[in-house]
N, CA and C atoms of all chains as a GROMACS GRO file, in nm:
protein
  645
    1MET      N    1  15.138  13.479  24.022
    1MET     CA    2  15.054  13.396  24.110
    1MET      C    3  15.126  13.264  24.140
    2ASP      N    4  15.144  13.236  24.267
    2ASP     CA    5  15.217  13.116  24.305
    2ASP      C    6  15.119  13.004  24.338
    3LEU      N    7  15.096  12.919  24.241
    3LEU     CA    8  14.999  12.810  24.261
    3LEU      C    9  15.064  12.675  24.236
    4SER      N   10  15.028  12.578  24.315
    4SER     CA   11  15.077  12.443  24.287
    4SER      C   12  14.988  12.383  24.177
    5GLN      N   13  15.036  12.275  24.117
    5GLN     CA   14  14.955  12.208  24.014
    5GLN      C   15  14.820  12.166  24.071
    6GLU      N   16  14.823  12.120  24.194
    6GLU     CA   17  14.700  12.072  24.259
    6GLU      C   18  14.599  12.185  24.278
    7GLN      N   19  14.651  12.302  24.322
    7GLN     CA   20  14.561  12.417  24.345
    7GLN      C   21  14.503  12.466  24.212
    8LEU      N   22  14.589  12.473  24.110
    8LEU     CA   23  14.541  12.516  23.978
    8LEU      C   24  14.435  12.420  23.926
    9ALA      N   25  14.464  12.290  23.940
    9ALA     CA   26  14.370  12.188  23.893
    9ALA      C   27  14.235  12.204  23.963
   10GLU      N   28  14.240  12.227  24.092
   10GLU     CA   29  14.116  12.240  24.170
   10GLU      C   30  14.036  12.363  24.125
   11ARG      N   31  14.107  12.473  24.101
   11ARG     CA   32  14.037  12.596  24.061
   11ARG      C   33  13.978  12.585  23.919
   12VAL      N   34  14.050  12.516  23.833
   12VAL     CA   35  14.003  12.503  23.694
   12VAL      C   36  13.894  12.395  23.684
   13GLY      N   37  13.900  12.299  23.774
   13GLY     CA   38  13.801  12.192  23.772
   13GLY      C   39  13.846  12.070  23.693
   14VAL      N   40  13.977  12.046  23.695
   14VAL     CA   41  14.030  11.925  23.630
   14VAL      C   42  14.118  11.852  23.732
   15THR      N   43  14.171  11.736  23.689
   15THR     CA   44  14.259  11.663  23.781
   15THR      C   45  14.402  11.718  23.772
   16ARG      N   46  14.480  11.688  23.874
   16ARG     CA   47  14.620  11.734  23.876
   16ARG      C   48  14.698  11.669  23.762
   17GLN      N   49  14.662  11.545  23.734
   17GLN     CA   50  14.728  11.472  23.625
   17GLN      C   51  14.710  11.545  23.491
   18THR      N   52  14.591  11.601  23.472
   18THR     CA   53  14.563  11.674  23.347
   18THR      C   54  14.653  11.795  23.334
   19ILE      N   55  14.664  11.870  23.444
   19ILE     CA   56  14.752  11.988  23.441
   19ILE      C   57  14.896  11.945  23.413
   20GLY      N   58  14.939  11.839  23.481
   20GLY     CA   59  15.075  11.787  23.461
   20GLY      C   60  15.100  11.746  23.318
   21MET      N   61  15.000  11.682  23.257
   21MET     CA   62  15.016  11.636  23.118
   21MET      C   63  15.016  11.752  23.021
   22ILE      N   64  14.939  11.857  23.050
   22ILE     CA   65  14.939  11.976  22.963
   22ILE      C   66  15.078  12.040  22.970
   23GLU      N   67  15.129  12.051  23.092
   23GLU     CA   68  15.260  12.113  23.113
   23GLU      C   69  15.370  12.035  23.040
   24ALA      N   70  15.357  11.903  23.044
   24ALA     CA   71  15.458  11.818  22.981
   24ALA      C   72  15.438  11.806  22.830
   25GLY      N   73  15.329  11.861  22.780
   25GLY     CA   74  15.300  11.854  22.636
   25GLY      C   75  15.244  11.719  22.593
   26ASN      N   76  15.191  11.645  22.689
   26ASN     CA   77  15.137  11.512  22.655
   26ASN      C   78  14.986  11.513  22.633
   27PHE      N   79  14.923  11.627  22.655
   27PHE     CA   80  14.779  11.638  22.629
   27PHE      C   81  14.749  11.775  22.573
   28ASN      N   82  14.674  11.777  22.461
   28ASN     CA   83  14.634  11.905  22.402
   28ASN      C   84  14.497  11.944  22.454
   29PRO      N   85  14.489  12.047  22.539
   29PRO     CA   86  14.357  12.083  22.594
   29PRO      C   87  14.271  12.155  22.492
   30SER      N   88  14.140  12.157  22.517
   30SER     CA   89  14.050  12.231  22.429
   30SER      C   90  14.071  12.381  22.455
   31ILE      N   91  14.021  12.462  22.363
   31ILE     CA   92  14.037  12.607  22.380
   31ILE      C   93  13.963  12.655  22.506
   32GLN      N   94  13.850  12.589  22.538
   32GLN     CA   95  13.776  12.626  22.660
   32GLN      C   96  13.860  12.604  22.785
   33LEU      N   97  13.930  12.490  22.788
   33LEU     CA   98  14.015  12.461  22.905
   33LEU      C   99  14.133  12.557  22.911
   34CYS      N  100  14.191  12.588  22.794
   34CYS     CA  101  14.301  12.685  22.789
   34CYS      C  102  14.256  12.819  22.848
   35ILE      N  103  14.137  12.862  22.806
   35ILE     CA  104  14.085  12.991  22.854
   35ILE      C  105  14.062  12.985  23.005
   36ALA      N  106  14.007  12.872  23.053
   36ALA     CA  107  13.982  12.857  23.196
   36ALA      C  108  14.113  12.867  23.275
   37ILE      N  109  14.219  12.805  23.223
   37ILE     CA  110  14.349  12.811  23.291
   37ILE      C  111  14.402  12.954  23.291
   38CYS      N  112  14.391  13.020  23.174
   38CYS     CA  113  14.439  13.159  23.164
   38CYS      C  114  14.363  13.252  23.259
   39ARG      N  115  14.232  13.234  23.266
   39ARG     CA  116  14.150  13.319  23.356
   39ARG      C  117  14.193  13.298  23.500
   40THR      N  118  14.214  13.171  23.537
   40THR     CA  119  14.253  13.140  23.675
   40THR      C  120  14.388  13.204  23.708
   41LEU      N  121  14.479  13.200  23.612
   41LEU     CA  122  14.614  13.253  23.637
   41LEU      C  123  14.626  13.402  23.604
   42ASN      N  124  14.514  13.458  23.553
   42ASN     CA  125  14.512  13.599  23.515
   42ASN      C  126  14.619  13.630  23.409
   43LYS      N  127  14.628  13.543  23.311
   43LYS     CA  128  14.726  13.558  23.202
   43LYS      C  129  14.652  13.547  23.069
   44THR      N  130  14.722  13.583  22.960
   44THR     CA  131  14.660  13.566  22.827
   44THR      C  132  14.700  13.430  22.769
   45LEU      N  133  14.631  13.392  22.662
   45LEU     CA  134  14.664  13.265  22.595
   45LEU      C  135  14.808  13.267  22.545
   46ASN      N  136  14.851  13.382  22.495
   46ASN     CA  137  14.989  13.396  22.447
   46ASN      C  138  15.090  13.372  22.559
   47ASP      N  139  15.060  13.427  22.675
   47ASP     CA  140  15.154  13.413  22.788
   47ASP      C  141  15.176  13.266  22.825
   48ILE      N  142  15.067  13.191  22.820
   48ILE     CA  143  15.076  13.052  22.870
   48ILE      C  144  15.106  12.952  22.759
   49PHE      N  145  15.040  12.968  22.645
   49PHE     CA  146  15.044  12.860  22.546
   49PHE      C  147  15.128  12.888  22.422
   50TRP      N  148  15.174  13.011  22.404
   50TRP     CA  149  15.252  13.039  22.284
   50TRP      C  150  15.397  12.998  22.305
   51GLU      N  151  15.444  12.905  22.221
   51GLU     CA  152  15.583  12.862  22.234
   51GLU      C  153  15.670  12.945  22.140
   52VAL      N  154  15.772  13.008  22.197
   52VAL     CA  155  15.861  13.090  22.114
   52VAL      C  156  15.980  13.006  22.072
   53ASP      N  157  16.004  13.001  21.937
   53ASP     CA  158  16.120  12.929  21.887
   53ASP      C  159  16.247  13.008  21.920
   54ASP      N  160  16.357  12.937  21.925
   54ASP     CA  161  16.486  13.006  21.949
   54ASP      C  162  16.518  13.102  21.835
   55ASN      N  163  16.469  13.067  21.712
   55ASN     CA  164  16.500  13.150  21.595
   55ASN      C  165  16.421  13.279  21.593
   56GLU      N  166  16.306  13.280  21.667
   56GLU     CA  167  16.220  13.399  21.659
   56GLU      C  168  16.278  13.516  21.735
   57MET      N  169  11.712  11.458  23.327
   57MET     CA  170  11.803  11.508  23.431
   57MET      C  171  11.943  11.527  23.371
   58ASN      N  172  12.000  11.644  23.394
   58ASN     CA  173  12.132  11.670  23.340
   58ASN      C  174  12.239  11.628  23.441
   59LYS      N  175  12.297  11.513  23.415
   59LYS     CA  176  12.398  11.460  23.508
   59LYS      C  177  12.530  11.532  23.487
   60LYS      N  178  12.587  11.583  23.594
   60LYS     CA  179  12.716  11.652  23.580
   60LYS      C  180  12.826  11.547  23.570
   61LYS      N  181  12.915  11.566  23.473
   61LYS     CA  182  13.021  11.467  23.455
   61LYS      C  183  13.128  11.485  23.563
   62LYS      N  184  13.173  11.371  23.613
   62LYS     CA  185  13.274  11.375  23.719
   62LYS      C  186  13.415  11.371  23.662
   63LEU      N  187  13.425  11.363  23.531
   63LEU     CA  188  13.557  11.351  23.468
   63LEU      C  189  13.591  11.479  23.395
   64ASP      N  190  13.721  11.509  23.386
   64ASP     CA  191  13.758  11.626  23.306
   64ASP      C  192  13.778  11.581  23.160
   65GLU      N  193  13.808  11.678  23.072
   65GLU     CA  194  13.809  11.645  22.929
   65GLU      C  195  13.917  11.544  22.891
   66ARG      N  196  14.033  11.548  22.962
   66ARG     CA  197  14.138  11.450  22.931
   66ARG      C  198  14.092  11.310  22.968
   67GLU      N  199  14.029  11.299  23.085
   67GLU     CA  200  13.982  11.168  23.128
   67GLU      C  201  13.874  11.115  23.034
   68ILE      N  202  13.786  11.207  22.990
   68ILE     CA  203  13.680  11.166  22.895
   68ILE      C  204  13.743  11.117  22.764
   69MET      N  205  13.845  11.191  22.716
   69MET     CA  206  13.912  11.151  22.592
   69MET      C  207  13.976  11.014  22.607
   70GLU      N  208  14.037  10.992  22.724
   70GLU     CA  209  14.101  10.861  22.747
   70GLU      C  210  13.997  10.749  22.753
   71MET      N  211  13.884  10.781  22.817
   71MET     CA  212  13.776  10.681  22.824
   71MET      C  213  13.725  10.648  22.683
   72TYR      N  214  13.709  10.754  22.601
   72TYR     CA  215  13.662  10.733  22.464
   72TYR      C  216  13.760  10.644  22.387
   73LYS      N  217  13.890  10.668  22.410
   73LYS     CA  218  13.994  10.591  22.342
   73LYS      C  219  13.985  10.443  22.383
   74ILE      N  220  13.969  10.422  22.512
   74ILE     CA  221  13.958  10.284  22.563
   74ILE      C  222  13.834  10.217  22.502
   75GLU      N  223  13.722  10.292  22.504
   75GLU     CA  224  13.598  10.237  22.449
   75GLU      C  225  13.610  10.211  22.298
   76HIS      N  226  13.683  10.300  22.230
   76HIS     CA  227  13.704  10.286  22.086
   76HIS      C  228  13.775  10.154  22.057
   77TYR      N  229  13.887  10.130  22.128
   77TYR     CA  230  13.962  10.006  22.105
   77TYR      C  231  13.879   9.885  22.148
   78GLY      N  232  13.807   9.900  22.259
   78GLY     CA  233  13.722   9.791  22.307
   78GLY      C  234  13.616   9.755  22.206
   79PHE      N  235  13.552   9.857  22.150
   79PHE     CA  236  13.445   9.834  22.053
   79PHE      C  237  13.498   9.761  21.931
   80TRP      N  238  13.610   9.812  21.876
   80TRP     CA  239  13.660   9.751  21.752
   80TRP      C  240  13.714   9.611  21.775
   81PHE      N  241  13.772   9.590  21.895
   81PHE     CA  242  13.818   9.454  21.925
   81PHE      C  243  13.697   9.360  21.929
   82MET      N  244  13.592   9.401  22.001
   82MET     CA  245  13.472   9.317  22.013
   82MET      C  246  13.406   9.293  21.877
   83PHE      N  247  13.403   9.400  21.796
   83PHE     CA  248  13.340   9.392  21.664
   83PHE      C  249  13.407   9.284  21.578
   84TRP      N  250  13.540   9.293  21.568
   84TRP     CA  251  13.611   9.196  21.482
   84TRP      C  252  13.616   9.058  21.547
   85ALA      N  253  13.625   9.055  21.680
   85ALA     CA  254  13.627   8.926  21.750
   85ALA      C  255  13.494   8.854  21.732
   86LEU      N  256  13.386   8.931  21.732
   86LEU     CA  257  13.252   8.874  21.713
   86LEU      C  258  13.240   8.814  21.572
   87LEU      N  259  13.290   8.890  21.474
   87LEU     CA  260  13.286   8.840  21.336
   87LEU      C  261  13.371   8.714  21.323
   88ALA      N  262  13.490   8.718  21.384
   88ALA     CA  263  13.578   8.601  21.378
   88ALA      C  264  13.511   8.481  21.444
   89SER      N  265  13.446   8.507  21.558
   89SER     CA  266  13.379   8.397  21.630
   89SER      C  267  13.268   8.336  21.545
   90ILE      N  268  13.193   8.421  21.475
   90ILE     CA  269  13.085   8.371  21.388
   90ILE      C  270  13.144   8.283  21.277
   91PHE      N  271  13.251   8.334  21.215
   91PHE     CA  272  13.314   8.258  21.106
   91PHE      C  273  13.374   8.127  21.155
   92ILE      N  274  13.440   8.134  21.270
   92ILE     CA  275  13.504   8.012  21.322
   92ILE      C  276  13.397   7.906  21.351
   93GLN      N  277  13.286   7.947  21.415
   93GLN     CA  278  13.180   7.851  21.447
   93GLN      C  279  13.114   7.797  21.320
   94PHE      N  280  13.090   7.890  21.229
   94PHE     CA  281  13.017   7.858  21.106
   94PHE      C  282  13.097   7.764  21.015
   95ILE      N  283  13.223   7.796  21.001
   95ILE     CA  284  13.303   7.724  20.903
   95ILE      C  285  13.379   7.606  20.965
   96PHE      N  286  13.448   7.630  21.075
   96PHE     CA  287  13.534   7.524  21.128
   96PHE      C  288  13.460   7.425  21.218
   97PHE      N  289  13.350   7.471  21.284
   97PHE     CA  290  13.274   7.380  21.370
   97PHE      C  291  13.141   7.340  21.309
   98ASP      N  292  13.121   7.379  21.183
   98ASP     CA  293  13.000   7.343  21.111
   98ASP      C  294  12.872   7.380  21.188
   99ALA      N  295  12.872   7.498  21.251
   99ALA     CA  296  12.755   7.541  21.330
   99ALA      C  297  12.640   7.576  21.236
  100SER      N  298  12.517   7.560  21.285
  100SER     CA  299  12.402   7.595  21.203
  100SER      C  300  12.374   7.746  21.217
  101ILE      N  301  12.288   7.798  21.129
  101ILE     CA  302  12.253   7.941  21.136
  101ILE      C  303  12.190   7.973  21.271
  102LYS      N  304  12.109   7.879  21.322
  102LYS     CA  305  12.044   7.898  21.452
  102LYS      C  306  12.146   7.922  21.563
  103GLN      N  307  12.255   7.849  21.557
  103GLN     CA  308  12.356   7.858  21.663
  103GLN      C  309  12.430   7.992  21.665
  104VAL      N  310  12.447   8.050  21.546
  104VAL     CA  311  12.521   8.177  21.542
  104VAL      C  312  12.430   8.298  21.524
  105CYS      N  313  12.299   8.276  21.524
  105CYS     CA  314  12.210   8.388  21.490
  105CYS      C  315  12.210   8.500  21.596
  106GLY      N  316  12.227   8.464  21.724
  106GLY     CA  317  12.234   8.567  21.829
  106GLY      C  318  12.351   8.660  21.808
  107GLU      N  319  12.468   8.600  21.786
  107GLU     CA  320  12.588   8.681  21.762
  107GLU      C  321  12.573   8.764  21.634
  108TRP      N  322  12.513   8.702  21.533
  108TRP     CA  323  12.497   8.770  21.405
  108TRP      C  324  12.408   8.893  21.420
  109VAL      N  325  12.300   8.880  21.499
  109VAL     CA  326  12.209   8.994  21.521
  109VAL      C  327  12.284   9.108  21.590
  110VAL      N  328  12.360   9.074  21.696
  110VAL     CA  329  12.437   9.177  21.769
  110VAL      C  330  12.537   9.243  21.674
  111PHE      N  331  12.606   9.162  21.595
  111PHE     CA  332  12.705   9.214  21.500
  111PHE      C  333  12.639   9.309  21.400
  112MET      N  334  12.526   9.269  21.346
  112MET     CA  335  12.458   9.352  21.246
  112MET      C  336  12.406   9.482  21.305
  113ILE      N  337  12.354   9.474  21.430
  113ILE     CA  338  12.306   9.597  21.496
  113ILE      C  339  12.423   9.696  21.511
  114ALA      N  340  12.538   9.643  21.559
  114ALA     CA  341  12.657   9.730  21.576
  114ALA      C  342  12.700   9.788  21.442
  115ALA      N  343  12.702   9.703  21.338
  115ALA     CA  344  12.748   9.748  21.206
  115ALA      C  345  12.653   9.853  21.147
  116VAL      N  346  12.524   9.825  21.153
  116VAL     CA  347  12.426   9.917  21.093
  116VAL      C  348  12.421  10.049  21.172
  117ALA      N  349  12.422  10.038  21.307
  117ALA     CA  350  12.417  10.159  21.390
  117ALA      C  351  12.540  10.246  21.365
  118SER      N  352  12.658  10.184  21.357
  118SER     CA  353  12.780  10.263  21.331
  118SER      C  354  12.773  10.326  21.193
  119SER      N  355  12.726  10.250  21.095
  119SER     CA  356  12.719  10.304  20.958
  119SER      C  357  12.626  10.424  20.952
  120ILE      N  358  12.511  10.414  21.020
  120ILE     CA  359  12.415  10.526  21.020
  120ILE      C  360  12.478  10.649  21.088
  121ALA      N  361  12.545  10.624  21.201
  121ALA     CA  362  12.607  10.735  21.274
  121ALA      C  363  12.718  10.798  21.191
  122TYR      N  364  12.798  10.716  21.122
  122TYR     CA  365  12.904  10.768  21.034
  122TYR      C  366  12.841  10.852  20.922
  123TYR      N  367  12.736  10.799  20.863
  123TYR     CA  368  12.670  10.869  20.752
  123TYR      C  369  12.617  11.005  20.799
  124ARG      N  370  12.551  11.005  20.914
  124ARG     CA  371  12.494  11.131  20.965
  124ARG      C  372  12.600  11.237  20.990
  125GLY      N  373  12.717  11.193  21.035
  125GLY     CA  374  12.825  11.288  21.060
  125GLY      C  375  12.908  11.316  20.936
  126GLY      N  376  12.880  11.245  20.825
  126GLY     CA  377  12.956  11.263  20.701
  126GLY      C  378  13.093  11.198  20.707
  127HIS      N  379  13.108  11.094  20.790
  127HIS     CA  380  13.238  11.026  20.802
  127HIS      C  381  13.240  10.901  20.714
  128TYR      N  382  13.360  10.869  20.666
  128TYR     CA  383  13.371  10.749  20.582
  128TYR      C  384  13.474  10.652  20.638
  129ASP      N  385  13.598  10.695  20.647
  129ASP     CA  386  13.704  10.604  20.687
  129ASP      C  387  13.819  10.685  20.746
  130TYR      N  388  13.904  10.620  20.825
  130TYR     CA  389  14.018  10.692  20.885
  130TYR      C  390  14.124  10.726  20.782
  131SER      N  391  14.148  10.632  20.690
  131SER     CA  392  14.266  10.651  20.604
  131SER      C  393  14.235  10.671  20.456
  132THR      N  394  14.112  10.654  20.414
  132THR     CA  395  14.083  10.676  20.272
  132THR      C  396  13.961  10.767  20.255
  133GLU      N  397  13.954  10.824  20.135
  133GLU     CA  398  13.838  10.908  20.100
  133GLU      C  399  13.744  10.825  20.014
  134PRO      N  400  13.611  10.852  20.021
  134PRO     CA  401  13.521  10.775  19.935
  134PRO      C  402  13.554  10.798  19.788
  135GLY      N  403  13.569  10.689  19.714
  135GLY     CA  404  13.603  10.697  19.571
  135GLY      C  405  13.632  10.557  19.521
  136ILE      N  406  13.640  10.542  19.389
  136ILE     CA  407  13.661  10.411  19.326
  136ILE      C  408  13.782  10.338  19.385
  137LYS      N  409  13.891  10.413  19.406
  137LYS     CA  410  14.016  10.353  19.457
  137LYS      C  411  13.990  10.285  19.592
  138SER      N  412  13.921  10.356  19.680
  138SER     CA  413  13.892  10.303  19.813
  138SER      C  414  13.797  10.184  19.806
  139TYR      N  415  13.690  10.196  19.726
  139TYR     CA  416  13.591  10.088  19.714
  139TYR      C  417  13.660   9.962  19.661
  140LEU      N  418  13.747   9.983  19.558
  140LEU     CA  419  13.817   9.869  19.498
  140LEU      C  420  13.912   9.803  19.597
  141MET      N  421  13.989   9.886  19.667
  141MET     CA  422  14.089   9.834  19.759
  141MET      C  423  14.023   9.749  19.868
  142TYR      N  424  13.920   9.805  19.934
  142TYR     CA  425  13.853   9.732  20.043
  142TYR      C  426  13.780   9.607  19.990
  143SER      N  427  13.716   9.619  19.874
  143SER     CA  428  13.644   9.504  19.819
  143SER      C  429  13.740   9.390  19.789
  144VAL      N  430  13.853   9.424  19.726
  144VAL     CA  431  13.950   9.319  19.689
  144VAL      C  432  14.009   9.254  19.815
  145VAL      N  433  14.051   9.337  19.911
  145VAL     CA  434  14.113   9.282  20.034
  145VAL      C  435  14.015   9.191  20.108
  146PHE      N  436  13.893   9.241  20.131
  146PHE     CA  437  13.794   9.162  20.206
  146PHE      C  438  13.752   9.037  20.128
  147THR      N  439  13.743   9.050  19.996
  147THR     CA  440  13.706   8.933  19.915
  147THR      C  441  13.812   8.824  19.931
  148ILE      N  442  13.939   8.862  19.921
  148ILE     CA  443  14.047   8.764  19.932
  148ILE      C  444  14.044   8.697  20.070
  149VAL      N  445  14.031   8.780  20.176
  149VAL     CA  446  14.033   8.726  20.313
  149VAL      C  447  13.915   8.631  20.336
  150PHE      N  448  13.792   8.678  20.307
  150PHE     CA  449  13.673   8.596  20.334
  150PHE      C  450  13.666   8.473  20.244
  151ASP      N  451  13.709   8.491  20.120
  151ASP     CA  452  13.706   8.378  20.027
  151ASP      C  453  13.804   8.270  20.073
  152ALA      N  454  13.920   8.314  20.121
  152ALA     CA  455  14.019   8.217  20.170
  152ALA      C  456  13.962   8.141  20.290
  153ILE      N  457  13.896   8.213  20.382
  153ILE     CA  458  13.838   8.148  20.501
  153ILE      C  459  13.731   8.047  20.459
  154VAL      N  460  13.644   8.091  20.368
  154VAL     CA  461  13.536   8.003  20.322
  154VAL      C  462  13.593   7.882  20.249
  155ALA      N  463  13.697   7.904  20.168
  155ALA     CA  464  13.759   7.794  20.094
  155ALA      C  465  13.815   7.690  20.191
  156ILE      N  466  13.885   7.737  20.295
  156ILE     CA  467  13.943   7.644  20.394
  156ILE      C  468  13.830   7.566  20.463
  157GLY      N  469  13.726   7.640  20.505
  157GLY     CA  470  13.612   7.577  20.574
  157GLY      C  471  13.544   7.472  20.488
  158LEU      N  472  13.521   7.505  20.362
  158LEU     CA  473  13.454   7.411  20.271
  158LEU      C  474  13.541   7.288  20.249
  159TYR      N  475  13.669   7.312  20.231
  159TYR     CA  476  13.760   7.203  20.203
  159TYR      C  477  13.770   7.107  20.322
  160VAL      N  478  13.769   7.164  20.443
  160VAL     CA  479  13.782   7.082  20.564
  160VAL      C  480  13.656   6.999  20.588
  161HIS      N  481  13.538   7.057  20.565
  161HIS     CA  482  13.412   6.991  20.601
  161HIS      C  483  13.346   6.909  20.492
  162HIS      N  484  13.387   6.928  20.370
  162HIS     CA  485  13.322   6.854  20.262
  162HIS      C  486  13.426   6.777  20.182
  163ASN      N  487  13.392   6.655  20.150
  163ASN     CA  488  13.485   6.575  20.071
  163ASN      C  489  13.468   6.608  19.923
  164TYR      N  490  13.558   6.690  19.876
  164TYR     CA  491  13.549   6.727  19.734
  164TYR      C  492  13.627   6.628  19.650
  165TYR      N  493  13.552   6.549  19.572
  165TYR     CA  494  13.619   6.456  19.481
  165TYR      C  495  13.655   6.527  19.352
  166ASN      N  496  13.576   6.633  19.324
  166ASN     CA  497  13.599   6.707  19.200
  166ASN      C  498  13.660   6.842  19.236
  167ILE      N  499  13.790   6.852  19.220
  167ILE     CA  500  13.860   6.975  19.259
  167ILE      C  501  13.823   7.091  19.169
  168THR      N  502  13.789   7.061  19.042
  168THR     CA  503  13.748   7.168  18.950
  168THR      C  504  13.618   7.232  19.000
  169GLY      N  505  13.526   7.148  19.046
  169GLY     CA  506  13.398   7.199  19.099
  169GLY      C  507  13.421   7.285  19.221
  170PHE      N  508  13.514   7.242  19.304
  170PHE     CA  509  13.548   7.320  19.425
  170PHE      C  510  13.604   7.457  19.387
  171ILE      N  511  13.695   7.458  19.290
  171ILE     CA  512  13.756   7.586  19.247
  171ILE      C  513  13.650   7.677  19.186
  172ILE      N  514  13.560   7.620  19.103
  172ILE     CA  515  13.454   7.702  19.041
  172ILE      C  516  13.366   7.763  19.151
  173THR      N  517  13.330   7.681  19.251
  173THR     CA  518  13.246   7.731  19.363
  173THR      C  519  13.313   7.848  19.432
  174ILE      N  520  13.442   7.832  19.462
  174ILE     CA  521  13.516   7.936  19.533
  174ILE      C  522  13.528   8.063  19.450
  175VAL      N  523  13.555   8.045  19.320
  175VAL     CA  524  13.569   8.161  19.232
  175VAL      C  525  13.435   8.234  19.219
  176LEU      N  526  13.327   8.158  19.202
  176LEU     CA  527  13.194   8.221  19.190
  176LEU      C  528  13.159   8.295  19.319
  177PHE      N  529  13.192   8.232  19.433
  177PHE     CA  530  13.166   8.297  19.561
  177PHE      C  531  13.245   8.428  19.572
  178ALA      N  532  13.372   8.424  19.526
  178ALA     CA  533  13.457   8.544  19.532
  178ALA      C  534  13.398   8.655  19.445
  179VAL      N  535  13.352   8.619  19.325
  179VAL     CA  536  13.296   8.720  19.234
  179VAL      C  537  13.172   8.782  19.297
  180MET      N  538  13.086   8.696  19.352
  180MET     CA  539  12.961   8.744  19.414
  180MET      C  540  12.992   8.835  19.533
  181LEU      N  541  13.088   8.791  19.615
  181LEU     CA  542  13.127   8.868  19.733
  181LEU      C  543  13.184   9.004  19.692
  182PHE      N  544  13.270   9.002  19.589
  182PHE     CA  545  13.331   9.126  19.543
  182PHE      C  546  13.224   9.224  19.494
  183VAL      N  547  13.129   9.175  19.416
  183VAL     CA  548  13.023   9.262  19.361
  183VAL      C  549  12.940   9.322  19.475
  184VAL      N  550  12.902   9.237  19.572
  184VAL     CA  551  12.820   9.285  19.684
  184VAL      C  552  12.897   9.389  19.766
  185LEU      N  553  13.025   9.358  19.796
  185LEU     CA  554  13.106   9.451  19.876
  185LEU      C  555  13.127   9.583  19.804
  186PHE      N  556  13.162   9.574  19.674
  186PHE     CA  557  13.187   9.694  19.596
  186PHE      C  558  13.060   9.780  19.590
  187ALA      N  559  12.946   9.715  19.565
  187ALA     CA  560  12.820   9.789  19.554
  187ALA      C  561  12.786   9.855  19.688
  188ALA      N  562  12.802   9.780  19.798
  188ALA     CA  563  12.769   9.834  19.930
  188ALA      C  564  12.858   9.953  19.963
  189LEU      N  565  12.990   9.937  19.937
  189LEU     CA  566  13.084  10.046  19.966
  189LEU      C  567  13.056  10.168  19.878
  190ALA      N  568  13.024  10.142  19.750
  190ALA     CA  569  12.996  10.253  19.657
  190ALA      C  570  12.870  10.329  19.702
  191ILE      N  571  12.768  10.256  19.742
  191ILE     CA  572  12.643  10.322  19.788
  191ILE      C  573  12.672  10.406  19.912
  192ILE      N  574  12.742  10.345  20.010
  192ILE     CA  575  12.774  10.417  20.134
  192ILE      C  576  12.864  10.537  20.106
  193GLY      N  577  12.968  10.514  20.023
  193GLY     CA  578  13.063  10.621  19.992
  193GLY      C  579  12.999  10.739  19.922
  194GLU      N  580  12.917  10.709  19.820
  194GLU     CA  581  12.853  10.817  19.745
  194GLU      C  582  12.751  10.891  19.832
  195ALA      N  583  12.680  10.814  19.917
  195ALA     CA  584  12.583  10.877  20.009
  195ALA      C  585  12.657  10.967  20.108
  196THR      N  586  12.774  10.923  20.153
  196THR     CA  587  12.854  11.004  20.247
  196THR      C  588  12.899  11.134  20.181
  197LYS      N  589  12.941  11.125  20.054
  197LYS     CA  590  12.985  11.246  19.982
  197LYS      C  591  12.869  11.346  19.973
  198LYS      N  592  12.750  11.294  19.942
  198LYS     CA  593  12.630  11.377  19.932
  198LYS      C  594  12.601  11.443  20.066
  199ARG      N  595  12.610  11.362  20.171
  199ARG     CA  596  12.582  11.409  20.307
  199ARG      C  597  12.680  11.521  20.346
  200ARG      N  598  12.808  11.502  20.311
  200ARG     CA  599  12.909  11.604  20.341
  200ARG      C  600  12.873  11.737  20.275
  201ARG      N  601  12.831  11.727  20.147
  201ARG     CA  602  12.793  11.850  20.075
  201ARG      C  603  12.676  11.918  20.144
  202LYS      N  604  12.579  11.835  20.190
  202LYS     CA  605  12.461  11.889  20.257
  202LYS      C  606  12.501  11.958  20.388
  203LEU      N  607  12.590  11.894  20.465
  203LEU     CA  608  12.635  11.951  20.592
  203LEU      C  609  12.710  12.083  20.568
  204GLU      N  610  12.790  12.086  20.460
  204GLU     CA  611  12.863  12.210  20.428
  204GLU      C  612  12.766  12.320  20.389
  205GLU      N  613  12.662  12.285  20.312
  205GLU     CA  614  12.561  12.384  20.273
  205GLU      C  615  12.490  12.439  20.397
  206GLN      N  616  12.458  12.348  20.491
  206GLN     CA  617  12.391  12.392  20.615
  206GLN      C  618  12.480  12.488  20.693
  207LEU      N  619  12.611  12.458  20.693
  207LEU     CA  620  12.707  12.544  20.764
  207LEU      C  621  12.713  12.681  20.697
  208ASP      N  622  12.717  12.680  20.562
  208ASP     CA  623  12.720  12.807  20.489
  208ASP      C  624  12.595  12.889  20.518
  209ASP      N  625  12.478  12.821  20.519
  209ASP     CA  626  12.352  12.891  20.547
  209ASP      C  627  12.354  12.953  20.685
  210SER      N  628  12.402  12.876  20.786
  210SER     CA  629  12.401  12.930  20.922
  210SER      C  630  12.501  13.044  20.937
  211ASN      N  631  12.614  13.036  20.860
  211ASN     CA  632  12.711  13.147  20.863
  211ASN      C  633  12.652  13.272  20.799
  212ASP      N  634  12.575  13.253  20.688
  212ASP     CA  635  12.512  13.367  20.621
  212ASP      C  636  12.410  13.434  20.712
  213GLN      N  637  12.337  13.351  20.787
  213GLN     CA  638  12.235  13.406  20.878
  213GLN      C  639  12.298  13.487  20.990
  214GLU      N  640  12.417  13.444  21.034
  214GLU     CA  641  12.485  13.514  21.143
  214GLU      C  642  12.534  13.652  21.101
  215LYS      N  643  12.567  13.664  20.966
  215LYS     CA  644  12.622  13.792  20.917
  215LYS      C  645  12.518  13.903  20.920
   0.00000   0.00000   0.00000
């Protein structure tokens, strides 16, 4: 899904700044917001929020 | 009426943070203002009573809210160590302020009498602070246990 930060923010119901800060790791969203983002993007929590270490 | 919030959760968190710092700044500034007026400008109780009422309402309301949620402090757990540490620190700070104020406004010809007054005030302040902290701390511990029991009960009911 090709969405801009602004479009994603609008669909999820948050500001663009919030999406930007989540992406940059400067804001930890609640699990409800994580789920809302995943639903909008049609992805799982693992796909979006699981960080894979280089060692893994 | 259920007002829909116009802010998202990040904005709400930021607002809470701003309000948190604002509240604590006002709280301590209010206390400082009361002390400065009381001690350095020799203000009467009547002159500072408005500020004192606001300060006490904020202090009592926060304490009740903390107790209800089972909260005590950001950096320490309720216990003798914490009660002692806060009582000693606050006693030293307030006693020093009171000592300076008394010394500035009253002509003490008898320095021994002045020292005895300050020491007695410190002892009284320490006892009151320690007792208040111990009562609040022990009540908080009890409240935490009660909240945990309620949680266990509701978990058992769900099973």
